[in-house]
N, CA, C and O atoms as a MOPAC input file, in Angstrom:
PM7 MOZYME 1SCF
protein

 N     74.11100 1    68.54800 1   108.25500 1
 C     73.18900 1    70.12700 1   106.92500 1
 C     73.27500 1    71.16300 1   107.94700 1
 O     73.03700 1    71.31000 1   109.14600 1
 N     73.75400 1    71.86400 1   106.87400 1
 C     74.22300 1    73.46600 1   107.46200 1
 C     72.97600 1    74.09900 1   107.72700 1
 O     72.07200 1    74.14300 1   106.89200 1
 N     72.88900 1    74.68000 1   109.07800 1
 C     71.86400 1    75.47400 1   109.71800 1
 C     71.91600 1    77.29700 1   109.79600 1
 O     72.85500 1    78.08700 1   109.69100 1
 N     70.99500 1    77.41500 1   109.94200 1
 C     70.60000 1    79.00100 1   110.38600 1
 C     69.89200 1    79.24700 1   111.62100 1
 O     68.78200 1    78.72700 1   111.74200 1
 N     70.22100 1    79.75300 1   112.29000 1
 C     69.20200 1    80.33200 1   113.64300 1
 C     68.15200 1    81.18000 1   113.18600 1
 O     68.05600 1    81.86100 1   112.16400 1
 N     67.29900 1    80.98000 1   114.25700 1
 C     66.11200 1    82.62400 1   113.50500 1
 C     66.81900 1    83.92700 1   113.67600 1
 O     66.44300 1    84.78200 1   112.87400 1
 N     67.78900 1    84.31600 1   114.55300 1
 C     68.04100 1    85.68700 1   114.76100 1
 C     69.33600 1    85.83900 1   113.86000 1
 O     69.73300 1    86.96500 1   113.56300 1
 N     69.91900 1    84.82300 1   113.47600 1
 C     71.07500 1    84.99400 1   112.10200 1
 C     70.52000 1    85.12100 1   111.07300 1
 O     71.15400 1    85.71700 1   110.20300 1
 N     68.94000 1    84.55900 1   110.68700 1
 C     68.32200 1    84.91800 1   109.59900 1
 C     67.57900 1    86.23000 1   109.54500 1
 O     67.66000 1    86.92500 1   108.53200 1
 N     66.93800 1    86.56200 1   110.46800 1
 C     66.16400 1    87.91200 1   110.36200 1
 C     67.59300 1    89.03000 1   110.38400 1
 O     67.28600 1    90.10800 1   109.87600 1
 N     69.07800 1    88.97300 1   110.87100 1
 C     69.80000 1    89.96400 1   110.57600 1
 C     70.19100 1    89.88700 1   109.09900 1
 O     70.34900 1    90.87200 1   108.37700 1
 N     70.34000 1    88.52100 1   108.70300 1
 C     70.57600 1    88.56400 1   107.32400 1
 C     69.66100 1    89.18200 1   106.50500 1
 O     70.12600 1    89.98500 1   105.69700 1
 N     68.18800 1    88.96000 1   106.51800 1
 C     67.54500 1    89.52200 1   105.43900 1
 C     67.47000 1    90.71600 1   106.52200 1
 O     66.79800 1    90.20500 1   107.41800 1
 N     67.73200 1    91.78100 1   106.85300 1
 C     68.33500 1    93.29000 1   107.50500 1
 C     69.35700 1    93.62900 1   106.44800 1
 O     69.14000 1    94.52800 1   105.63600 1
 N     70.48000 1    92.91300 1   106.44700 1
 C     71.45400 1    92.98800 1   105.77700 1
 C     71.12400 1    93.51900 1   104.26000 1
 O     71.24800 1    94.67000 1   103.84200 1
 N     70.67400 1    92.37300 1   103.56200 1
 C     70.33400 1    92.20600 1   102.46100 1
 C     69.13900 1    93.33000 1   102.08300 1
 O     68.80600 1    93.47500 1   100.90700 1
 N     68.51900 1    94.11100 1   103.15900 1
 C     67.77900 1    94.93500 1   102.68100 1
 C     68.19900 1    96.82500 1   102.87600 1
 O     67.64100 1    97.79500 1   102.36300 1
 N     69.45100 1    96.74900 1   103.87500 1
 C     70.06300 1    97.90400 1   103.81000 1
 C     70.97500 1    97.91600 1   102.72300 1
 O     71.08800 1    99.03700 1   102.22600 1
 N     71.71700 1    96.95400 1   102.15000 1
 C     72.72100 1    96.51000 1   101.21700 1
 C     72.09700 1    96.69000 1    99.78100 1
 O     72.97000 1    96.65200 1    98.91400 1
 N     70.77000 1    96.88400 1    99.27700 1
 C     70.09800 1    97.04700 1    98.34000 1
 C     70.63800 1    95.50800 1    97.70200 1
 O     71.28600 1    95.41200 1    96.66000 1
 N     70.18000 1    94.23400 1    98.64900 1
 C     70.62800 1    93.14300 1    97.86100 1
 C     69.51800 1    92.08400 1    98.26100 1
 O     69.74600 1    90.87800 1    98.35700 1
 N     68.27500 1    92.68800 1    98.48400 1
 C     67.06600 1    92.01400 1    98.61600 1
 C     66.68300 1    91.56000 1    97.39500 1
 O     66.63400 1    92.16400 1    96.32400 1
 N     66.29300 1    89.91400 1    97.78900 1
 C     65.79900 1    88.96300 1    96.83700 1
 C     67.25300 1    87.94900 1    96.54000 1
 O     67.12600 1    86.72800 1    96.44700 1
 N     68.36800 1    88.50500 1    96.43300 1
 C     69.51800 1    87.85100 1    96.26000 1
 C     69.71600 1    86.71500 1    97.36800 1
 O     69.21300 1    86.90000 1    98.47600 1
 N     70.46200 1    85.49500 1    97.09300 1
 C     70.76400 1    84.38000 1    97.64100 1
 C     71.84000 1    84.74500 1    99.07000 1
 O     72.56900 1    85.68200 1    98.74100 1
 N     72.05500 1    84.41700 1   100.11000 1
 C     73.61800 1    84.54800 1   100.62500 1
 C     74.61400 1    83.17300 1   100.24100 1
 O     74.26700 1    82.08200 1   100.69400 1
 N     75.72900 1    83.26500 1    99.48000 1
 C     76.54100 1    82.47700 1    99.80300 1
 C     77.25600 1    82.27700 1   100.98500 1
 O     77.62000 1    83.20200 1   101.71100 1
 N     77.53900 1    80.69700 1   101.27200 1
 C     78.21000 1    80.60000 1   102.33800 1
 C     79.09400 1    79.69400 1   102.17500 1
 O     78.78400 1    78.64300 1   101.61300 1
 N     80.64900 1    79.97100 1   102.73500 1
 C     81.87200 1    79.18300 1   102.47100 1
 C     82.82000 1    79.11700 1   103.36300 1
 O     83.26900 1    79.97300 1   104.12500 1
 N     83.16100 1    77.69900 1   103.15000 1
 C     84.21500 1    77.48700 1   104.37900 1
 C     85.62900 1    76.91000 1   103.52700 1
 O     85.71100 1    76.46300 1   102.38300 1
 N     86.41800 1    77.06200 1   104.30700 1
 C     88.13200 1    75.96100 1   103.75200 1
 C     88.48800 1    75.62400 1   104.80000 1
 O     87.87000 1    76.14800 1   105.72700 1
 N     89.58900 1    74.64600 1   105.17400 1
 C     90.30100 1    74.55200 1   106.07900 1
 C     91.83500 1    75.08500 1   105.50600 1
 O     92.25500 1    74.69000 1   104.41800 1
 N     92.51100 1    75.90000 1   106.25500 1
 C     93.91100 1    76.29100 1   106.43900 1
 C     94.88400 1    75.29400 1   106.56900 1
 O     94.62000 1    74.10300 1   106.72800 1
 N     96.28600 1    75.89000 1   106.48500 1
 C     97.11500 1    74.76800 1   106.91900 1
 C     97.13000 1    74.22700 1   107.92800 1
 O     97.25000 1    73.02100 1   108.14400 1
 N     96.94700 1    75.49100 1   108.99100 1
 C     96.93900 1    75.27800 1   110.50500 1
 C     95.70100 1    74.35700 1   110.81200 1
 O     95.41800 1    74.29100 1   112.00800 1
 N     95.12400 1    73.82900 1   110.17900 1
 C     94.13300 1    72.71600 1   110.48600 1
 C     92.42100 1    73.71000 1   111.03600 1
 O     91.32500 1    73.15900 1   111.13500 1
 N     92.70000 1    75.24500 1   111.30900 1
 C     91.64800 1    75.81900 1   111.51200 1
 C     90.92000 1    75.80700 1   110.02500 1
 O     91.38500 1    75.52700 1   108.92000 1
 N     89.53900 1    76.23900 1   110.44900 1
 C     88.85200 1    76.83400 1   109.30900 1
 C     88.19200 1    78.27300 1   109.17500 1
 O     87.75500 1    78.88400 1   110.15100 1
 N     88.16100 1    78.75200 1   107.88200 1
 C     88.10100 1    79.83900 1   107.66600 1
 C     86.58500 1    79.95800 1   107.02000 1
 O     86.29000 1    79.22300 1   106.07800 1
 N     85.44900 1    81.08700 1   107.65500 1
 C     84.41200 1    80.73400 1   107.21400 1
 C     83.88700 1    82.22500 1   106.20700 1
 O     84.31200 1    83.31100 1   106.60100 1
 N     83.30200 1    82.20700 1   105.39400 1
 C     82.77100 1    83.54700 1   104.71300 1
 C     81.45000 1    83.74300 1   104.31300 1
 O     81.04700 1    82.60800 1   104.05600 1
 N     80.79400 1    84.31900 1   104.16700 1
 C     79.53300 1    84.98400 1   103.14400 1
 C     79.27700 1    85.96100 1   102.53500 1
 O     79.80000 1    87.01500 1   102.89800 1
 N     78.57900 1    85.94600 1   101.64600 1
 C     78.24100 1    87.30100 1   101.19700 1
 C     76.90000 1    87.15300 1    99.98200 1
 O     76.53200 1    86.01800 1    99.67900 1
 N     76.34100 1    88.17200 1    99.44700 1
 C     75.32800 1    88.26100 1    98.81200 1
 C     75.62400 1    87.58600 1    97.21700 1
 O     76.65400 1    87.98100 1    96.67200 1
 N     75.04200 1    86.91600 1    96.70700 1
 C     75.87900 1    86.36700 1    95.28800 1
 C     74.51700 1    85.59500 1    94.38600 1
 O     73.34300 1    85.54400 1    94.75200 1
 N     74.89700 1    85.24200 1    93.58200 1
 C     74.14500 1    84.50000 1    92.20400 1
 C     74.01000 1    83.72900 1    92.47200 1
 O     74.56700 1    83.56700 1    93.55800 1
 N     73.17700 1    82.33400 1    91.92400 1
 C     73.78400 1    80.93200 1    91.68700 1
 C     74.48800 1    80.67200 1    90.82400 1
 O     74.39000 1    81.24600 1    89.73900 1
 N     75.75200 1    79.36400 1    91.16100 1
 C     76.47200 1    78.83900 1    89.96300 1
 C     75.92300 1    78.04800 1    90.00500 1
 O     75.04600 1    77.83400 1    90.84200 1
 N     76.41000 1    77.01000 1    88.69100 1
 C     76.60000 1    75.72500 1    88.58300 1
 C     77.15700 1    74.76700 1    89.60200 1
 O     78.30500 1    74.92600 1    90.01900 1
 N     76.48500 1    73.89800 1    89.97100 1
 C     76.67300 1    72.85500 1    91.35500 1
 C     76.63600 1    73.02200 1    93.00900 1
 O     76.88000 1    72.28600 1    93.96500 1
 N     76.10800 1    74.67500 1    92.78100 1
 C     75.63800 1    75.43600 1    93.93300 1
 C     74.28100 1    74.08000 1    94.84500 1
 O     73.40400 1    73.37700 1    94.34400 1
 N     74.58700 1    74.19900 1    95.80600 1
 C     73.81700 1    73.29900 1    96.66700 1
 C     72.77400 1    74.42600 1    97.49600 1
 O     73.06200 1    74.84700 1    98.61600 1
 N     71.41500 1    74.87200 1    96.69000 1
 C     70.53600 1    75.73300 1    97.42100 1
 C     69.88600 1    75.01400 1    98.42500 1
 O     69.53200 1    73.84400 1    98.28200 1
 N     69.68600 1    75.79300 1    99.61800 1
 C     69.06200 1    76.06100 1   100.67700 1
 C     67.78600 1    76.92800 1   100.77900 1
 O     67.56000 1    77.52500 1    99.72600 1
 N     66.87200 1    77.16300 1   101.78700 1
 C     66.12700 1    77.53600 1   102.36500 1
 C     65.92500 1    78.03800 1   103.67900 1
 O     65.22600 1    77.13800 1   104.14400 1
 N     66.07700 1    78.93500 1   104.65800 1
 C     66.30000 1    78.71200 1   106.25400 1
 C     65.30400 1    79.92300 1   106.52700 1
 O     65.25400 1    81.01500 1   105.96200 1
 N     64.64000 1    79.48500 1   107.40800 1
 C     64.08300 1    80.77100 1   107.72100 1
 C     63.49400 1    82.08900 1   106.89500 1
 O     63.08500 1    83.08500 1   107.49200 1
 N     63.50000 1    82.02200 1   106.08400 1
 C     63.07100 1    82.61400 1   104.70400 1
 C     64.57800 1    83.30000 1   103.94100 1
 O     64.66000 1    84.18300 1   103.08600 1
 N     65.49300 1    82.64200 1   104.51300 1
 C     66.83600 1    83.19600 1   103.53500 1
 C     67.27400 1    81.86800 1   102.73500 1
 O     67.49500 1    80.68200 1   102.97900 1
 N     67.27100 1    82.93600 1   101.41200 1
 C     67.78700 1    81.40000 1   100.17200 1
 C     69.74700 1    81.50700 1   100.50200 1
 O     70.51900 1    82.39100 1   100.13000 1
 N     69.91700 1    80.78800 1   100.96400 1
 C     71.12600 1    80.04600 1   100.74600 1
 C     72.16400 1    79.47400 1    99.27000 1
 O     71.78600 1    78.76200 1    98.34000 1
 N     73.24000 1    79.95200 1    99.44600 1
 C     73.98700 1    78.56700 1    97.84400 1
 C     75.15400 1    78.70700 1    98.58400 1
 O     75.64200 1    79.73200 1    99.06200 1
 N     75.60000 1    77.39900 1    98.62900 1
 C     76.62000 1    76.58300 1    99.24300 1
 C     77.80100 1    75.82700 1    97.76900 1
 O     77.38900 1    74.84000 1    97.16000 1
 N     78.95200 1    76.34900 1    97.46300 1
 C     79.45000 1    75.77900 1    96.67100 1
 C     79.93800 1    74.47900 1    96.86600 1
 O     79.92600 1    74.09100 1    98.03400 1
 N     80.55800 1    73.36000 1    95.62400 1
 C     80.50100 1    71.87200 1    96.16500 1
 C     81.82800 1    72.00400 1    97.22200 1
 O     81.78000 1    71.44600 1    98.31900 1
 N     82.93200 1    72.73300 1    96.83000 1
 C     83.64900 1    72.15900 1    97.71300 1
 C     83.60400 1    72.74100 1    99.37200 1
 O     84.32500 1    72.16000 1   100.18200 1
 N     82.81600 1    73.79500 1    99.79800 1
 C     82.29500 1    73.94800 1   101.12900 1
 C     81.49500 1    72.97700 1   101.49500 1
 O     81.57500 1    72.70900 1   102.69400 1
 N     80.74900 1    72.35200 1   100.88200 1
 C     79.29300 1    71.62800 1   101.23700 1
 C     79.54100 1    70.64700 1   102.42700 1
 O     78.91900 1    70.85200 1   103.47000 1
 N     80.66700 1    69.28000 1   102.31900 1
 C     81.45800 1    68.83500 1   103.23600 1
 C     81.82800 1    69.07800 1   104.70800 1
 O     81.58100 1    68.41900 1   105.71800 1
 N     82.75600 1    70.67500 1   104.44300 1
 C     82.40700 1    71.51000 1   105.91300 1
 C     81.84000 1    71.88000 1   106.42700 1
 O     81.95400 1    71.78500 1   107.64900 1
 N     80.70500 1    72.64600 1   105.76500 1
 C     79.84800 1    73.18700 1   106.46800 1
 C     78.20200 1    71.84700 1   106.56700 1
 O     77.04900 1    72.17200 1   106.84800 1
 N     78.55900 1    70.83900 1   106.32800 1
 C     77.64400 1    70.03400 1   106.74600 1
 C     76.81200 1    69.79000 1   107.97500 1
 O     75.67100 1    69.33200 1   107.92700 1
 N     77.57100 1    70.18800 1   109.30400 1
 C     77.31800 1    70.11300 1   110.73600 1
 C     77.89600 1    71.37800 1   111.26400 1
 O     78.67600 1    71.44600 1   112.21400 1
 N     77.34000 1    72.59300 1   110.40500 1
 C     77.41900 1    73.93700 1   111.17700 1
 C     76.35000 1    74.72700 1   111.44000 1
 O     75.51600 1    74.94600 1   110.56100 1
 N     76.24800 1    75.23700 1   112.65300 1
 C     75.44300 1    76.59800 1   112.51800 1
 C     75.68600 1    77.71900 1   112.75800 1
 O     76.39700 1    78.01200 1   113.71800 1
 N     75.12200 1    78.69000 1   111.89300 1
 C     75.44500 1    79.96500 1   111.72800 1
 C     74.70000 1    81.09300 1   112.34600 1
 O     73.58700 1    81.51800 1   112.03400 1
 N     75.37200 1    81.43400 1   113.11900 1
 C     74.47600 1    82.08400 1   114.48400 1
 C     74.80600 1    83.74900 1   114.45600 1
 O     75.77000 1    84.13000 1   113.79200 1
 N     73.97300 1    84.72600 1   115.19800 1
 C     74.19800 1    86.19700 1   115.21000 1
 C     73.72100 1    86.30600 1   116.87100 1
 O     72.76600 1    86.08900 1   117.61700 1
 N     75.04900 1    86.78100 1   116.85900 1
 C     74.71700 1    86.95600 1   119.24500 1
 C     75.37400 1    88.06200 1   119.40600 1
 O     75.77900 1    88.62200 1   118.38800 1
 N     75.62300 1    88.60400 1   120.59600 1
 C     75.84500 1    89.14700 1   121.40100 1
 C     77.34100 1    88.89600 1   121.76900 1
 O     77.56200 1    88.09700 1   122.67900 1
 N     78.10900 1    89.34500 1   121.30900 1
 C     79.74600 1    89.04200 1   121.61600 1
 C     80.11300 1    90.00700 1   123.14000 1
 O     80.79500 1    89.46700 1   124.01100 1
 N     79.65100 1    91.28100 1   123.31200 1
 C     79.62300 1    92.11100 1   124.46500 1
 C     78.44200 1    92.83200 1   124.29500 1
 O     77.50700 1    92.76700 1   123.49700 1
 N     78.78300 1    93.68800 1   125.45200 1
 C     77.66000 1    94.83600 1   125.13800 1
 C     77.44800 1    96.01300 1   124.06000 1
 O     78.16100 1    97.01100 1   123.95200 1
 N     76.00800 1    95.59900 1   123.07100 1
 C     76.11100 1    96.47600 1   121.75400 1
 C     77.24000 1    95.66300 1   120.99200 1
 O     76.91400 1    96.11000 1   119.89200 1
 N     78.01800 1    95.05300 1   120.77200 1
 C     78.55900 1    94.22200 1   119.78100 1
 C     78.05100 1    92.74000 1   119.33100 1
 O     78.26900 1    91.72900 1   119.99900 1
 N     77.37000 1    92.76300 1   118.14700 1
 C     76.72600 1    91.90600 1   117.73600 1
 C     77.27500 1    91.49100 1   116.21400 1
 O     77.46800 1    92.23100 1   115.25000 1
 N     77.49600 1    89.74600 1   116.36200 1
 C     78.65500 1    89.39300 1   115.24700 1
 C     77.95000 1    87.94200 1   115.25500 1
 O     77.44900 1    87.21600 1   116.11400 1
 N     78.21000 1    87.87900 1   113.57600 1
 C     77.53200 1    86.42900 1   113.14500 1
 C     78.94800 1    85.59900 1   113.46700 1
 O     80.09700 1    86.03300 1   113.55400 1
 N     78.37000 1    84.08500 1   113.62800 1
 C     79.51100 1    83.43800 1   114.38700 1
 C     79.13200 1    82.12600 1   113.54100 1
 O     77.98300 1    81.87500 1   113.17500 1
 N     80.08800 1    81.44200 1   113.31900 1
 C     80.31400 1    79.86700 1   112.68700 1
 C     80.44300 1    78.77200 1   113.87000 1
 O     81.49200 1    78.49700 1   114.45300 1
 N     79.37400 1    78.29000 1   114.07400 1
 C     79.69100 1    76.99400 1   115.02400 1
 C     79.48300 1    75.74600 1   114.54500 1
 O     78.39700 1    75.60500 1   113.98200 1
 N     80.30500 1    74.63500 1   114.60300 1
 C     80.84800 1    73.44100 1   114.11700 1
 C     79.77400 1    72.88500 1   115.13200 1
 O     80.04000 1    73.17500 1   116.29800 1
 N     78.48400 1    72.06600 1   114.93000 1
 C     78.16000 1    71.23900 1   116.07600 1
 C     78.39800 1    70.28000 1   117.15700 1
 O     77.74600 1    69.99700 1   118.16200 1
 N     79.80100 1    69.74500 1   116.55400 1
 C     80.58700 1    69.00300 1   117.30000 1
 C     81.52700 1    69.69900 1   118.33500 1
 O     82.36600 1    69.13100 1   119.03500 1
 N     81.16800 1    71.33800 1   118.29700 1
 C     82.27000 1    72.21200 1   119.11600 1
 C     81.26500 1    72.90600 1   119.36400 1
 O     81.63900 1    74.07800 1   119.40700 1
 N     80.01700 1    72.81400 1   119.58200 1
 C     78.71500 1    73.46300 1   120.05700 1
 C     79.37800 1    74.71000 1   121.43000 1
 O     79.24800 1    75.93200 1   121.35200 1
 N     80.17300 1    73.83600 1   122.77000 1
 C     80.42000 1    74.25800 1   123.97400 1
 C     81.64000 1    75.13200 1   123.67000 1
 O     81.80600 1    76.07900 1   124.43900 1
 N     82.47300 1    74.97800 1   122.73100 1
 C     83.72800 1    76.09400 1   122.53200 1
 C     83.50900 1    77.22400 1   121.99300 1
 O     82.51300 1    77.07700 1   121.28500 1
 N     83.96400 1    78.50800 1   121.91700 1
 C     83.95800 1    79.67300 1   121.11500 1
 C     84.35600 1    79.37500 1   119.92500 1
 O     85.11800 1    78.43700 1   119.69000 1
 N     83.88900 1    80.12600 1   119.08600 1
 C     84.08500 1    79.76300 1   117.42300 1
 C     85.88100 1    80.50300 1   116.86400 1
 O     86.48500 1    81.56000 1   117.04600 1
 N     86.06400 1    79.58000 1   116.35000 1
 C     87.45600 1    79.88700 1   115.80500 1
 C     87.63400 1    81.45600 1   114.98600 1
 O     88.56500 1    82.23100 1   115.20400 1
 N     86.69700 1    81.65300 1   114.17600 1
 C     86.70300 1    82.73500 1   113.42400 1
 C     84.88800 1    83.27300 1   113.12800 1
 O     83.99400 1    82.51600 1   112.75000 1
 N     84.75600 1    84.65400 1   113.41100 1
 C     83.76800 1    85.26300 1   113.01300 1
 C     83.28300 1    86.04800 1   112.09700 1
 O     84.21500 1    86.58000 1   111.49400 1
 N     82.13500 1    86.41400 1   111.65700 1
 C     81.78400 1    87.37700 1   110.51500 1
 C     81.43400 1    88.35700 1   111.17100 1
 O     80.84100 1    88.26200 1   112.24500 1
 N     81.82500 1    89.69400 1   110.49100 1
 C     81.04500 1    90.85400 1   110.94700 1
 C     79.56400 1    91.27200 1   110.62300 1
 O     78.97000 1    90.50400 1   109.86600 1
 N     78.97000 1    92.22300 1   111.01800 1
 C     77.24900 1    92.62700 1   110.47700 1
 C     77.55700 1    93.39100 1   109.71500 1
 O     76.70400 1    93.57500 1   108.84600 1
 N     78.64600 1    94.09500 1   109.60800 1
 C     78.21500 1    95.17600 1   108.31000 1
 C     77.85000 1    94.83500 1   106.98400 1
 O     78.60800 1    95.17400 1   106.07500 1
 N     76.58200 1    94.08400 1   106.67700 1
 C     76.39900 1    93.52800 1   105.38700 1
 C     77.12600 1    91.76500 1   105.07100 1
 O     77.28700 1    91.45400 1   103.89100 1
 N     77.30300 1    91.29000 1   105.57900 1
 C     77.66500 1    89.97600 1   105.25200 1
 C     78.27000 1    89.20700 1   104.38400 1
 O     78.01300 1    88.18400 1   103.74900 1
 N     79.53800 1    90.28500 1   104.56700 1
 C     80.20700 1    90.23900 1   103.11300 1
 C     81.78400 1    89.88200 1   103.80500 1
 O     82.60000 1    90.60500 1   103.23300 1
 N     82.18800 1    89.35800 1   104.42700 1
 C     83.53600 1    88.79500 1   104.94200 1
 C     83.45700 1    88.35600 1   106.67600 1
 O     82.69300 1    88.61500 1   107.60600 1
 N     84.84300 1    87.46500 1   106.46800 1
 C     85.23700 1    87.33900 1   108.13600 1
 C     86.39900 1    87.72300 1   108.57900 1
 O     87.30000 1    88.15200 1   107.85900 1
 N     86.44300 1    87.60800 1   109.64800 1
 C     88.00000 1    88.28200 1   110.41200 1
 C     88.64100 1    87.04700 1   111.22900 1
 O     88.22900 1    85.88700 1   111.25000 1
 N     89.55000 1    87.49500 1   111.77400 1
 C     90.00200 1    85.96800 1   112.80300 1
 C     89.75500 1    86.33600 1   113.88200 1
 O     89.92900 1    85.58800 1   114.84500 1

């Protein structure tokens, strides 16, 4: 099951408040690219047909059907990557000891960078 750490939940709620998205759900998405890696993304959105709704630590989440199997065993965290540099990261549970391949910036939960 997709999970969110308390620190990520806290930052998501803060980002929603900063961007006037309070009360909106966070859509989380993932897709496998040609080289076999996984790209992750997230942004505030409205529910759509087929979405899997979740609520974790007070955050409403939406996951579309194509992303559901990919996100099955992934943890979303918010960590300090370097002094004063915080970022959202997606960590597959089976690769918890490895650094994440893709990270999401903290500027409002709108997308990912490699």
